[in-house]
N, C-alpha and C positions, 0 to 999 in steps of 0.2 A: 899592739892591738890583739885582743883576745878573740879567738874564733868562736862562733856560736856552735850549737849542737848540729850534728849531721841531720840532713833532711833526706827522707826516702821518697821514692816513687817516680823516678824518671826512666823512660826507655828512649834511647836515641836510635833512630834509623840510621845505621852506620854504613854508608855506601862504600867506604874506602877512600873517598875523596877528601880534599882539604876542608870543605865546608862542614861536613858532618863531623870530622875529626875535631874541628874548632869548637863546635857545639858541645861535644863530649868533654873536651878540655875545660871549657868555660863552666860547665855544670860541676865538674869535679873540683874546680878551683873555688866554687861557691859552697863546697862541702855537701853537694847533693849526691846521694848514692844512686848511681846510674847503671842500668843494664844496656846492652847494645843488641841490635837486631839487624841482620842483613837480609834483604829480600831479593830472591832470584826471580825476576819477572821475564826471563828469556833474553836479557841484554847480551849483545855479542861478546863483550869482555867479561862475562860473568866469573870466569876462573880467576883472573887477575884482581877483579874487584873484591871477590870473596876473600882471597888471600890477604889483600891489603886491609880489609875490614877486620879480619881476625887478628892481624898483626897490630893494628892500632888498639884494639880492645886489650890485647895482651900487654902492650906497652903501658897502658894506664891501669892495668890490674882489675878490669871490670869483666863481668860475665858477657858472653857472646853467644848468640843463637842465630841460626839460619833458617829462613822460611822459603820453601820452594813451591 
């Protein structure tokens, strides 16, 4: 099966959890060029979540940004 052209334009809100990681993986599997964004809204586990989010983005080779 031949893959179609890459599609651009998705930003995934990547919390560091399994749900957002799955969304990112599914988009990349569909050849969508995706960026990731972590949002610090004052959650108690912000450090761990930020680290997990950055690690997931790094694993998939996509860009990662953080918003505080």
